[in-house]
N, C-alpha and C positions, 0 to 999 in steps of 0.2 A: 504493500500500500504506500509506503514512504517513497518508493521509487516512482510510482505512478504520479504521486502528488508533485514530486520534484520535476518530472517531465512536464507536467501541466504548467507549473510556474515558469519553467524555461520557455515553453511555447508562448505564454502570455508576454514575457519580456521580449522575445523575438518579434512577436506581432507588433508590439508597441514601437519598435524601432525600424519597422519596414519603411521603405522609401516610396511606397506607392499610395500614400494617404493624401496626395495633392488635392487641394480644394480649388475648385473652379467656380467662384461665386457668380451666380447669375443675377439677372435683373428680376426682382420678385414683385409681383402684383397680385391683387385679389379683386374680383369684380365688385365686392361690397365695400371696398375701402378706397379713399381718394389719394392714398400715399403710394410711393414706390420705394423699395429698398434696392440700392445698387452699390457696387464697389466704388470707392473713392479713386480718383486718378490725379495725375499731376495738374490737369486743367482745373481742378477744383480748389486750387490754393486760395484765390481771392474770395470765392463764395464761402468756403469753409472758415477761413480766418475771420471774415466779417461776422458770421453768425456766432462762432464760438467765442470770440473775444468780446463781442457786444453782450454776451450772456455770462461773462466771467463772474460778476458779483452774484448773479442768480444761482450759478452752479457751485460756487466756492464752498458752501457749507457741506457739500456731499462729495467733493473732489478728493479721490484717493491719490497718494503720491508715494514716492520711493524714499524711505528714511535715510538711505545712503546718498541721496541727492546726486543721482547720475547726471552727466552733462546733457545740455539741451541739444536738440537736433532740429534741422530745418524741416519744412513741410515735405519737400521732395524726398529727404532721407526717411521721413516717417512713412511715406507712401511706398518707398522701396522696401522698407522693413515689412510692410503689410504684404507685399508680393512674396517676400521670402517666407513669411509665416504661412501664407497660402500654399506655397510650393511644398513646404514641409508638413502641412496639414495640422498646424498647431493653433491657428487662429485666423479670424477674418473680421473685417470691419465694413459695415454698410452705412452709407449715407441714407438718412430718411429724407425723401424728397416730396415736396407738395407744390403743385403747379410750377414745376421746373426749377424750384428753389430748394436749397438745403435747409431743412428746419430741425435737424437733429442727427443723431448717430446711434447705432446699436452695434455692439460687438459680441463676438463669441470667441473666448480665449481659453487658455489652459486646457486645451483639448487632450484627452487621454483615450487611447484605443485599447486593444486587448480585452481583458476581462471587465473593464469599467465602462468604456465608451461614454465619456462624460465631458462636459464643457461648462464654462462659467460665462454668464451673460451680464453685460452692463449697457446702460442706455442713458441718453439725455435728450431733451427737446427744448427748442427755443421758447423762451418765456412768452413771446407773443402768441404762441400756439398752444400754450398750456390750457388744458380743459377741452381740447378738441378730440381727445381720445387717440391721438397719434401714437403714444407710447405703447398702450395695450395692443393696438393694431400691429405695430412693428414687432412686438414680442411674439404675438400669435403667428405672424408670417414667418419669422425667423425659426420658431419652433417647428412649424410644419415642414420647412425645408431641412433643418438640421436633424430632425428625428425621423421623418417619413419619406423624404424625397430620395429616390434611388440614385440620383446624381449628387446628393449632398453627402455629408460625412457619416450619415447613418449612425448617429449616436443613440444612446438609450436614455440619457438623463441630462437635463440642463439645470444648472444651479443659478439662483439669483440671490445675492446677499445684499441686504438693505439696512441702513441705519434705523434704529427703532423710532426715531423722531421724524423720519422722512415720510410723512403721511401720503404725499402724492404717489411716491413709488410703491408704497404698500398697497394703495388702491389699484395700481397697475397689475400686480401679480394676482390679486384677488379677482379682478375682472377676467383674467385669462384662465383662472381655475388652477393655479399652482398649489402644490401641497406645502403646508406650513411644516417645517422640519425642526424648528427650535432656534435657540440662541447660541451663537458661537462667540465666546469671550475673546476680546482683543483680536478680532479676526483680520482687520485691515487697518492700514495706516492712513488716517484722514486728518487733515488740518493739524499736523504736528503731534498727533498722538494715536496710539493703537486703540481702536474703537470696537465695541461689541457690535455685532450685526445679527439681524434676524434672517434666517435662511429659508428659501422656498425652492421647490423643484418641480419641473415639468417632465413627465415620463412618457416614453413611446407608447406604453399601454393605454395612456389616457387620450390618445389622438382621436380615435374613432373616426368621425367624418372630417376631422381637422379642427385645430384650435381656432383658425381664422374664420372658418365657416360657422362655428359655434358662437364666436364673438359677434360676427356680423348679424346672425339671427337674433341674438339677445339685444343688440343695439337697435334693431328695427321694430321691436315690440313697443 
């Protein structure tokens, strides 16, 4: 039995380091939603910078950071890093687009394959569009692609970690039907300190007709 278990662990490790997990992020739409999710490109520098830095104060209370204070990078370097992450299958970032304008961002990172097949989701939306339902739409669309699309990463679980006082983000995961998993103490570095986070998960078994279709149906009632 010990030999079989050791072989299983070895196979999981081997699977996790395979080089064929390349992510080819598509342009994601849903007939019930007015937004589009699409990969960022070098051409998005002006549009992304305008919306992100205009919202700097709005996003600052929830912004995570590196306590080791790594060096800054340019927008082009950041996009190049995204392409490398996609090539290695470890992460992807989508612009949230509404009427041809970037109004936010949603990311899927820390992707693990093998026996886990999981990833971590983060998102933000322009303050001008808060309350329009764009964040739950984006999360539902991302989940359908990441968990159920045969051309996606075919994950089993998506995790969303939220500061306990971030009421808007807590409402997002509840609208999409994420499972509440509990509190993780000092889980992430935010605004100069390690902060507790409430964690939620979306599972492949919960897709049924699709997270986006379910959300669209609920919104139309």
